N, C-alpha and C positions, 0 to 999 in steps of 0.2 A: 668293478663298480666303485664310483667316488662316494665320499662320505654323505653328501646330501641325498643321493639316490638310495644308498644303503638305509639311511634313516627313514626315508619316505617309504621304502619297502617294508621296513618293520612296522611302521605305524599303519600303514594301509591294511596289512594282513593281521593286525591286532597282536603282533608278537611283543614280547617284552623288550622294553627300550633299555637293555643292560649296559648300553655304552654310555658313559658319563657324558661324552661329547654329544651323543644323540639327544639325551635328556636336556642338555643345555639348549640345543638347537630347537628342540620342542618348545621349551619355555619361551624362547625368543619369539617363535611363530605365534604362540598364544598371546603374548604381550602386544605384539603388532596388530593382532586381529581385534583384541579389546580396544586398543587405542582408536582403530578406525570405527568400530562400532559406537564407542562412546563419544566421539566428536560429533557435533561441535560441542565445545565446552560452554557452560553457562557461568555468567559473572554478573552479580548484582541483580537488582530488581529489574523487571521488565524483560527478562529472558536472555536472548543471545547477544553476546558482544560481537559486533560485525568484524572487529579487528581480528577475532579468531576464526572467522569464516572465510577470510580471503582465500587461503590455500585450498581449503576443501571445496569452496563454492566454485572457484575458477576451474578446478579439475573436473568437477562434475559437469560444468557447462561445456567444457572442451570436448567430452565425450560425445556431445550432440552434434559436433560439427566435424565434417570429414577432413578438411585441411585448414581449418580456421577461416577467418574472414579476410578477404583480400584488402590490403592497405594502400593499393595503387588504383582502386576504383571507388567512385564515391556516389552517394545519393544526396541530393539537396532537396529540402522540403520548404513549403511556405512558413512564414512566422506562425508560431503556435499560439492559439488564442483561447479566450474563455476563462472559467475558474480553474483554480490550482489542479483539481483531480481530472477535470476534462483534459487539461494540458498534459497531465501525467499519462492519460490513456493515449492522447494524440502522439506524444513522444514515443511511447512503447510501440504504437502501431507503425510509426515511421521507422523504428529500430528494426522490427520484425519484417517490414517490407524491404529494408536494406539487406537484411539477412537472407531473405529469399532470393535476392538478386546477388548474393555473395558480394556485397559492397559495404564499405564503411560509410556510416552516416555522418555528414558534415555537421558539426555542432549547431544545433538550430537556436533561433532566437525565441525566447518565451515572451509573455506579455505581462508587464507588472500591474496593469490596470484591468478593469472589468468592462471597459467601454468597447466591447467586441464588434459593435456595429459601426463605430466611427473609427475608420482606419487611421486617421491622423492623430488619434488620441490613444492609440494602443500602448504607448510607452514601452517599447522593446526592452527586454533585459536578457543579457547573455546567459546561457545555460549555467556557466560555471560561476555565476554570481549567486546561484541559489543551491546547486548541487555540485559535489566534488567531481571534476572532470577526470583526474588521474585515477581516483578511487573507482569511479564507474567502470573505467577500462580494465582495472585489476580485477574487480568482482565478476564482470561480465566476459572476461577473457575467453575467447573461442567461441562464444555464443553471439554476441553482437558487439560492435566496436564504434566508438566515436573518433572523428577526426577533426582537425582544424583547418581553416582555409589556407594556412601557411603550408600544409602538406601538399598542396596542388603543385603539379608540374606544368600545367597548361600545355601539354603536348598535343592534345587534340581539342576539338571544339566541344561545346557543351550541347547535349541533346535535351531539348525542352519538351516535356510531356504535359499535355492537358489531361488531368485525371477525369475519367468519365463521370457523369452525374446524371440525374433525372430518373424517371421511373423505368425507362428502358435500359438503363445501366444496371445489370443484374450481378449478383456475386459472382456467377460463372464467367461473365464477360470481363469482369475486373481481374479474375484469377488468370484468364487467358492472356490478357494484356501484360501481367507481370511475367508470365512464362515467356512471352515474346521478347520482353526486354532483356531477358537473360541470354538471348542469342544475338548473333551478328545480324545486321550491322550495328544494333543498339549497344551491344556489349562491348564494342570497340571504343566507345566514348568514355573519356576519363570521368566525366561527370554526367549523370542523368539528373536534370532539374525538373521536379514536379511542380507545376505552377497551378494556381487556382484554389482548389479546394482544401479546406482545413483537414488535417489528418484525423481528427476526432471523428469526422463524418465519412472516412473511407470505409469501404466494405471490410468485413473481419474475416480473416481465413485462419486464425490461430487459436489453440485452446487456452483456457484460463492459466494453465501452469506456465505457459511461455510468457504471458503478460507478467505473471507473478515473479518470474526470474528477473525480468527487466526492472520491476518495481524494487525488488530486493537490492539491486545495484545502485538505486538512487539514495545517496547519503548527503544529507544537508551540509552545507559548509559550516565551519566551526562557529562562526558568529551567530548564525540563526539557531543552530543547535543549543548553544549556551543561553540564548534568549528563551527558548522553550523550557530548558531546564530551570530557569529563573522562575518562570510561571508555575511550573509544577511544585518546585520548592515552596512558593508562596501559598499555594492551595493547601499543601500538607501542613504548613505553619498554622494556617487558620483552623485546619482540623485538630491540630494538637492543642490549641488554646480552647477550642470548643470543648473538647474532651476533659481538659483540666478543669474548666469552670463548672461542667456538669458533674464531675466526679464519677463519670460512667466508664464502663469498659469500652474497648474499641468496638467499631462496627463489626457485626458478624456477617460474612458473606457465604457461610456455609462450612462443610466439614474441613475445607482447606484453608480456613481463615488464618490459621497458625503460620502459614507459609507466606502470608501477605506482608507488605511493609507495615510497620507500626502504625501508620496513619494513612488508611486507604481513602480513595475518593471516587466519586461517580462522575463521569462526563456525559453530558447530554447535548448532542448536536441539534439544537432547537431550531428547526426550520419554520419560522412564522414570519419571515421578512416579507416585505412587499412583493418583491420580484417573485419570490417562491410561491406565495399564495395565489398569484395570478397564474403562474406557470402550472401549478398542481390542480387548480380548478379546471383548466383547459384540458389537462391530461385525464381527469376523471370523466369529463364529458366525452372526450375522444375514445377512451378505452372502455367506457361504460362500466367503471369500477368505483368503489367508494373508499377504498383503503389506501389512499395516497396522502390527502391533506389531513392534518391533525391540528385541532386548536390548542391554544395555550392550556386551557383547562384539561383537555384530554391527555396532553403529555404529562402534566403534573400528576394527574390521577393514576396514570399507568406506571410512572416511574415510582410512585410511592407504594404500588402494589407489587413490586418485584419481590418474589419469594425469597426469604432469608436476608433481605435488607433491612437493618435495623439502625437506629440512630445511637448516638449522634454521628452524622455523616455530612461531609461537604459534597455539594453537588455543583460541579463547574458547568456553566451554561455557555456553550460556544455558539455564539450568535453574531451576525454582522450588524453591529450597533448602528451604522450609518443608515442601513435599509430597514431599521426597525421602527414601526409605528407605535407599538405598545410598550409603554415605559414601566409597566407593572409585572414584569416577568419574575420579580423576586418575592412576590407576595402570593399567598394561598397554597403554599407547599405544606405537605404532611409534616406533623410535628416530629422533630428530630432530624429533619433534613434541612440543612442550611444552604440555600442557593447563593451562589457568587458568580459574577461576571467581571470583566476587565476593570470596570470602574470601581466597583466594591472592593476588589482585591488590591486595587491601587497599582495595577500593572499596565493601565492605559498608556502610560508614557512609553513603555516598551513597544506596544503596538504602533503607536502614532508616529514613530520614527521611520516606519517602513510603508511601502506601497501595499496595496491589497494583496498582491500574490504572496508576499512574505508574511503578512498577518495570518493569512490562510494556512501557511506552512507551519507557523508556530502553533496554531490552534490544532492542526492535524496531529502534531507530535504530542500535545497535551491529551487529546482524546485517545490516541493509540497507547499511551502509557498508563491510562486510567485502569483502576482495578475492575470497574464495571464501565461498559460503554453502552449507550442507548442512542440510536439514530433513526433516521427514516430510510426504509429500503429503496425508495425511489430517488434518493440523493446520491450523486456520485461520490461526494465527500464521505458520507456514512459507509457506502458500499466498499470503498477502498480501505477504510479504517477496519471494518469487519473482516476484509480479505487479509490484511496484515495481521490481525490478531488471530485469524484462523491459522495462518502460516506458523505463528509463534507457537501455538498450541501443538500443531503437528510436529515441530521440530522437537518438542518436549515429550512426544510419544502419545499425546492425547488424540484419539482418532475421531471423537465427536465432543462438541461443546454443548450437545443438547441435553445431556443429563444433569443431574442435581450436583451442585458443589464443585463444578470445574472452575479452574483459575482462568481470569481474563474472559469472563462471559460477555457476549454482545447481545443486544436486544434491538428489535424493530418496534418503536412505539406506534407506528401507524397500523400495525396488525395486532389484533387482540390475542393475548396469550393466556397462560395459567393464572387463575385467581384474579381476572380482570387486569393483569399487568400486560407489559409489552411482550411480544412473542420472541422467543429465543432465536438466535441468528448464527449461522455458520456458513461460510462460502463453500460452494460445491467446487472443490479444486479439480474435479475430473470432467467438468463441463467442457464441451467442445467448442464454445464460443464465449466471448466476453460480453456478448449482446445484453444479457441481463444486468450486468453491472454498468455498462455504458449508458443505457437508456432507462433503467429502473425496472423493478420487478417486485412483485409480492411473493415470489417463490424464494424462500430463504433456507431451504434444506431442512431445518428442524420441524 
């Protein structure tokens, strides 16, 4: 019997580990076990350092794939359009479609502007101008894969597929179509090019956790990440000055406040722009519900009633200024809450350098990193911020954000919660479909 087997025999049957070598081997095994359990490591405020997640994340994703994703077969999709988070969902759906076909997704073109109805004004922007291409493939290794057009060998023709649409095109028919594409003669083509329909509107065949895996692999390019950090720093500076002037203690967010950064802030995704109010009113009539639209007054009142939220506290308002009719969003807030937006912060110059998509990406990071986030459950932007914050808490061992005093709480102001405040919000990561997040819902787990 060799040394390892002998030690295993002694440990299994509870015998004394009287061999010094066996004791040493046991300690090594325990150390390795603890290292696996305790990863990923945490660094700084905001939770996980993605640099430390690369190895663990890629290994875990690889386990979900039999032989990895083929790098000699590709899927090509139409230009991805609409707002940032609709584009992220469309991108993830394209990735998961490629995964189902065991193909590499050719790096798609995103849209820098919001003129999604005017094709000639879409201002295409390459994926790698917004998100890190190599980092994506590293983090998502074995789960989904991005390729570039230079990878093509052009050894076979391109098969063009018109994605099904219309009322008669069901989820089942869509799934059958994808299964057919996995077989010959379609699988023989080097490239399957899907034409026509925007991936955001494709039928959904994947659970929330699969989308979440793709989202975790999306890391902003350094330039945009630095700009977001500058905005966050400015918010915290204002909060520090505010606390110094008032001579008050820091804001109290509950029992875990000692774990927070010295100068916490609240981020509110304030959806009261022209386009949103038109859209949400139509949705309320169509769905016969009243908990979608929220007025400026309702948002201010509910944020002010968050249990445990005390001043002085800076409240960052993430709002699309160019689409805003009401210029009085900074007035009428509860005493002790200091509302700020881009202009008041003096960071409008940062945003004005970039097209709409990049501006939205910066705001997304600012909201994601906030100590408290408040959004609208029918907004895709708010929904994906809540999802990311839910993932952050799960990685730290928090199974529910619905209790009192949790770190990084999220709220939906369009749904009435405790003490006439916004309703607590946590994404249901075990949901079998992303439909609720894609199209809006008032079902928010808590």
